MARZA-795692 format. One line per field, with one value per residue (C-alpha): residue in three letters; x, z, y; residue number from 1. Coordinates in steps of 0.001 Angstrom, whole numbers, always signed. Layout:
residuo (ala|...)
u (X|...)
w (Z|...)
v (Y|...)
num (NUM|...)
***
This chain:
residuo (met|ile|lys|ser|leu|ile|gln|leu|ala|pro|arg|ser|pro|val|his|pro|pro|arg|asp|gly|trp|phe|arg|pro|arg|asp|glu|lys|pro|gly|asp|arg|thr|ser|gly|gly|thr|ser|trp|thr|lys|gly|val|asp|ala|gln|leu|ser|val|arg|ala|val|tyr|ala|val|ala|ala|thr|leu|val|ala|val|ser|cys|leu|val|gly|ala|phe|ser|asn|ala|arg|asp|ile|ser|trp|arg|leu|gly|ser|pro|his|asn|leu|trp|glu|pro|ala|leu|trp|glu|ala|thr|ser|gly|ile|val|val|val|ala|leu|leu|pro|leu|ile|arg|arg|gly|ala|leu|leu|phe|arg|ala|gly|gly|ile|lys|pro|phe|thr|thr|gly|ala|thr|leu|ile|ala|leu|val|ile|ala|phe|ser|ala|leu|his|ile|ile|gly|met|gly|leu|leu|arg|glu|leu|ala|tyr|arg|leu|ala|gly|trp|thr|tyr|thr|phe|pro|trp|ser|arg|glu|ile|leu|tyr|glu|phe|arg|lys|asp|leu|phe|ala|tyr|leu|ala|leu|ala|val|ile|phe|trp|phe|ala|glu|arg|pro|ala|arg|ala|ala|pro|ile|glu|thr|gly|glu|ala|ala|pro|lys|arg|thr|ala|ser|thr|pro|ala|lys|pro|glu|leu|trp|leu|arg|asp|gly|arg|ile|ser|val|leu|ile|asp|ala|cys|glu|ile|val|ser|val|ser|ser|ala|gly|asn|tyr|val|glu|tyr|glu|leu|thr|ala|gln|arg|lys|his|leu|ile|arg|thr|thr|leu|gln|ala|glu|glu|ala|arg|leu|ala|pro|phe|gly|ile|ala|arg|val|his|arg|ser|arg|leu|ile|asn|leu|lys|arg|ile|val|ala|leu|gln|trp|arg|pro|ser|gly|asp|phe|glu|val|arg|leu|asp|thr|gly|glu|thr|val|pro|gly|ser|arg|arg|phe|lys|ala|ala|val|ala|gly|ile|ala|glu|arg|ser|lys|ala|ala|ala|ala|gly|thr|leu|gly|gln|ala|ala|glu)
u (-517|+2980|+4534|+1023|+799|+4020|+3382|+2377|-597|-2232|-5113|-8766|-11102|-14041|-17751|-19951|-23358|-25469|-29572|-31083|-34767|-37125|-40612|-42772|-44258|-47701|-49156|-51668|-55065|-54849|-50827|-51799|-54345|-56148|-54461|-51462|-47797|-46165|-45727|-46320|-43636|-42478|-43844|-41653|-39855|-38720|-36207|-37786|-37082|-34899|-33084|-32466|-30972|-28686|-27698|-27284|-25315|-22896|-22248|-21086|-18742|-17459|-16289|-14907|-12584|-11640|-11211|-9163|-6646|-6430|-5778|-2955|-1347|-1610|-241|+2788|+3389|+3230|+5142|+7496|+7786|+6349|+2650|+215|-3448|-5305|-5831|-7256|-9207|-10557|-11704|-13336|-14969|-16198|-17704|-19462|-20790|-22592|-23947|-25333|-27330|-28396|-29783|-33168|-32932|-31705|-34932|-37225|-35614|-36510|-39926|-40669|-39359|-41707|-44636|-43555|-45854|-48321|-46505|-42940|-41942|-42552|-40886|-37937|-37414|-37801|-35152|-32777|-33271|-32566|-29287|-28078|-29144|-27728|-24245|-24369|-25184|-22543|-19616|-20639|-21216|-17649|-15535|-16803|-16321|-12613|-12071|-13073|-11293|-7989|-8897|-9310|-6220|-4254|-3700|-4581|-6465|-8610|-11206|-10512|-13736|-13562|-11518|-13560|-17182|-16928|-15105|-17457|-20358|-19458|-18706|-22157|-24240|-22616|-23419|-27245|-27938|-26463|-27716|-31565|-31116|-31171|-34149|-35701|-35308|-35492|-39162|-40500|-44089|-45431|-45887|-49493|-50281|-50168|-53802|-54650|-55691|-57059|-56465|-54887|-57920|-59880|-63648|-65462|-69736|-72771|-72213|-68607|-69024|-65845|-65065|-65970|-63165|-59549|-56819|-55362|-51717|-52118|-48016|-47774|-51297|-52930|-56800|-59499|-62436|-66003|-65230|-68855|-67702|-64965|-66063|-62885|-59373|-57303|-53543|-51022|-47668|-46190|-49131|-53196|-55385|-59050|-61876|-64634|-67912|-68076|-64964|-62299|-59395|-56348|-53040|-51227|-47917|-48796|-50126|-53432|-52860|-52411|-55480|-57982|-57114|-57423|-60881|-62475|-64545|-66361|-67360|-65105|-63741|-61593|-63098|-60111|-56393|-56149|-59281|-61347|-64801|-67327|-69856|-72537|-72583|-73055|-76219|-76562|-74238|-74148|-72380|-70357|-69935|-66289|-67239|-66270|-68733|-69340|-70783|-72585|-71953|-74056|-71915|-72384|-69504|-69128|-66301|-64751|-64598|-62481|-63866|-61047|-62757|-66608|-66865|-66976|-70308|-71468|-73785|-75410|-75994|-77777|-79744|-81195|-82019|-83704|-85589|-86576|-87940|-89891|-91553|-92631|-94015|-96442|-97198|-98203|-100493)
w (+325|+918|-2556|-4304|-2346|-3525|-7638|-9604|-11961|-14433|-13064|-13753|-14226|-12430|-14074|-11193|-12862|-13404|-13227|-13675|-13892|-11461|-10853|-9161|-5544|-5046|-5610|-3541|-5128|-7415|-8323|-11334|-14300|-15942|-18894|-18564|-18522|-16280|-12328|-10063|-8462|-5396|-5888|-4221|-6565|-5442|-6998|-8489|-7194|-9846|-9779|-5765|-6528|-8783|-6012|-3863|-5889|-7260|-2970|-2970|-5919|-4956|-1489|-2754|-4698|-2526|+44|-2750|-2657|+1215|+1316|-1372|+657|+4028|+2727|+1280|+4654|+6631|+4116|+3260|-466|-3957|-3872|-6549|-6779|-8226|-5250|-2777|-6164|-6110|-2362|-2497|-5630|-4503|-1530|-3632|-6041|-3099|-1470|-4895|-5145|-1872|-1732|-2457|+1139|+2655|+686|+2674|+6072|+5262|+4724|+7092|+9809|+8112|+8743|+11723|+13858|+14218|+15329|+16882|+18754|+15594|+13237|+15195|+15194|+11542|+10968|+13468|+11370|+8074|+9269|+10081|+7021|+5081|+6969|+6581|+2630|+2356|+3885|+2241|-1145|-829|+419|-2847|-5137|-3921|-3884|-7440|-8867|-7356|-8394|-12067|-12177|-10835|-7567|-3880|-1675|+1156|+3307|+6816|+7769|+11437|+11954|+9341|+10387|+13530|+11786|+8411|+10476|+12371|+9190|+7528|+10485|+9576|+5820|+6232|+8574|+6014|+2517|+4588|+5365|+1951|+1103|+3809|+3258|-994|-390|+2250|+1966|+701|+3623|+4542|+3730|+7193|+9039|+9632|+12966|+15403|+13728|+10438|+9133|+6767|+7952|+6244|+5365|+4226|+965|+552|+710|+263|-3467|-3774|-6578|-5238|-7102|-6805|-7714|-8440|-9325|-12151|-13093|-11444|-11262|-10693|-8214|-6780|-2954|-2589|-4539|-1655|+262|+2514|+3140|+4633|+5578|+3959|+4620|+3659|+1222|+1508|-714|-1603|-2272|-3963|-5758|-8489|-6580|-8163|-6164|-5912|-4062|-3267|-1497|+1462|+5134|+6588|+8816|+6079|+4263|+7342|+7311|+3747|+3896|+6890|+5003|+2999|+6167|+5868|+9572|+11443|+12824|+13379|+13709|+10105|+8354|+7313|+6168|+4372|+7466|+4140|+3336|+6829|+6803|+10035|+13126|+16166|+19548|+21307|+25286|+25355|+23886|+20201|+17008|+13828|+10940|+7479|+4742|+1983|-424|+2268|+3941|+7498|+9073|+12821|+14688|+17802|+20912|+20536|+17465|+18453|+18214|+14966|+14627|+17804|+15803|+14466|+17305|+18915|+15574|+16184|+19450|+18449|+15656|+18027|+20880|+18097|+16966|+20818|+20977|+17966|+19103|+22350|+21119)
v (-269|+2301|+1885|+2378|+5886|+7641|+6306|+8857|+8990|+11390|+13177|+12729|+15827|+15990|+17515|+18397|+18260|+20691|+21922|+25403|+24463|+26734|+25937|+28602|+28040|+27893|+31038|+32917|+33918|+36848|+35997|+34591|+35131|+32508|+31083|+33941|+33101|+35921|+35830|+39001|+40634|+38638|+35432|+33022|+30269|+26959|+24194|+21528|+17823|+17332|+20900|+19774|+16655|+18251|+20939|+18021|+15933|+19000|+19884|+16155|+16172|+19368|+17727|+14489|+16884|+19282|+15654|+14358|+16979|+17195|+13319|+13513|+16364|+15275|+11587|+13613|+15275|+12251|+10008|+13103|+12004|+12584|+11153|+10316|+11664|+8952|+7215|+9828|+10344|+6977|+6697|+10159|+9037|+5704|+7329|+10167|+7596|+5341|+8964|+10521|+6865|+7135|+10789|+9563|+8024|+11505|+13032|+10643|+11489|+15201|+14719|+12474|+15036|+17943|+15654|+14199|+16291|+13783|+10994|+11819|+8991|+6869|+9628|+9412|+5612|+5990|+8256|+6764|+3548|+5587|+6687|+3509|+1976|+4870|+4773|+675|+582|+3826|+2012|-1253|+397|+2183|-603|-3164|-343|+369|-3554|-3813|-805|-2096|-4989|-3837|-1878|-5226|-4422|-5838|-4076|-5016|-2499|-2426|-2856|-2864|+53|+2042|+1401|+3616|+6523|+6142|+6487|+9667|+11104|+9401|+10873|+14500|+14444|+13020|+15265|+18340|+17151|+16608|+19989|+20911|+18801|+20076|+23950|+23306|+21519|+23490|+23968|+27212|+30029|+31001|+34568|+36552|+36730|+40298|+41038|+43993|+47391|+45903|+43620|+45329|+45539|+43186|+44227|+42238|+43765|+42813|+38798|+36665|+35569|+31825|+31261|+29783|+28919|+25780|+24524|+20422|+19632|+22156|+23346|+25925|+24866|+27622|+26241|+27146|+27050|+25800|+22878|+21692|+18413|+17778|+18930|+16127|+16206|+14195|+14831|+17704|+18258|+18550|+16679|+18568|+16360|+18153|+17452|+14419|+12675|+15073|+15149|+17855|+17190|+20785|+21784|+23243|+22841|+22610|+25332|+27715|+26201|+26212|+30129|+30563|+28763|+30030|+32857|+30036|+28063|+25478|+24418|+21913|+19100|+16591|+17623|+16204|+17552|+20139|+19971|+22074|+22399|+23441|+20017|+18199|+16465|+14841|+15356|+12488|+13052|+10339|+9615|+10534|+14142|+13433|+13260|+12001|+14201|+12983|+14745|+15075|+12933|+9871|+10107|+9907|+11949|+11497|+14435|+15331|+17473|+19518|+20988|+20628|+24427|+23989|+22226|+23929|+26173|+22936|+21556|+24563|+25081|+21668|+22035|+25211|+23156|+20429|+22966|+24953|+21441|+20217|+23898|+23475|+19858|+21120|+23799)
num (1|2|3|4|5|6|7|8|9|10|11|12|13|14|15|16|17|18|19|20|21|22|23|24|25|26|27|28|29|30|31|32|33|34|35|36|37|38|39|40|41|42|43|44|45|46|47|48|49|50|51|52|53|54|55|56|57|58|59|60|61|62|63|64|65|66|67|68|69|70|71|72|73|74|75|76|77|78|79|80|81|82|83|84|85|86|87|88|89|90|91|92|93|94|95|96|97|98|99|100|101|102|103|104|105|106|107|108|109|110|111|112|113|114|115|116|117|118|119|120|121|122|123|124|125|126|127|128|129|130|131|132|133|134|135|136|137|138|139|140|141|142|143|144|145|146|147|148|149|150|151|152|153|154|155|156|157|158|159|160|161|162|163|164|165|166|167|168|169|170|171|172|173|174|175|176|177|178|179|180|181|182|183|184|185|186|187|188|189|190|191|192|193|194|195|196|197|198|199|200|201|202|203|204|205|206|207|208|209|210|211|212|213|214|215|216|217|218|219|220|221|222|223|224|225|226|227|228|229|230|231|232|233|234|235|236|237|238|239|240|241|242|243|244|245|246|247|248|249|250|251|252|253|254|255|256|257|258|259|260|261|262|263|264|265|266|267|268|269|270|271|272|273|274|275|276|277|278|279|280|281|282|283|284|285|286|287|288|289|290|291|292|293|294|295|296|297|298|299|300|301|302|303|304|305|306|307|308|309|310|311|312|313|314|315|316|317|318|319|320|321|322|323|324|325|326|327|328|329|330|331|332|333)
***
């Protein structure tokens, strides 16, 4: 091994991949006109998934390039003799190739972390398992690639498995977290528009009702819908799913909290931590002894509700009691 470290070899160029594709973030109502192609000033832009992968792969390639030169310099300093560059470059290249191949595993962890508010313990255990799996696959893949490369070059090389596992795991943990942060920031949900309160909130009158139209961005397509056609809105990780009449569905990149504030003027309220429903479509309400409730919609679907959000249907219950009292009064007369 010492002899091979001091042999000269030609350098090989490293060309990091590039991708400049961008896509606009979910726009607010009114930011884009129907049929138009221009975006209003101030619309937040977001990298596409493909571009995020390209950025992450480029950073891995740059890190490997810097590591190759740093390792070559360290070897030269320790041996006090001329050195080659191809071996440090080979070590870093085999590591970088495996890391790039495992980028989907890192992205999966970033998406799980964002959606981990509902089940934090399960999410935490899954993230730990993903980190361990990433490190194990990285070490195994890197070691096998190095042994194969040396064998093809006519050299003998044995990867020091027992000595490298703990050393590589510490580096893998940092690499996983750093790349996961990139995916987390690059694919964060669209920010909700600030809700005006107090004196800053505009005064609404009965003569200026909220418009029933809404723009939804489903993938790369913007769809204009009538808010009255919304049946329910459900949480789906870092997305929300709109369920409309005629069994139409749209998957939107945003948060349920943001949509709750956006849809409140249209009579759509939260009845569960993961679900909003159109209160105008409720045809039946049933209370449970625990304080929870169930509502049946005009589509025939039964939706469970939590007692934490019973205020959303309290008005329906009061109107039902008033109607029952009125019926009894008429019967008594």
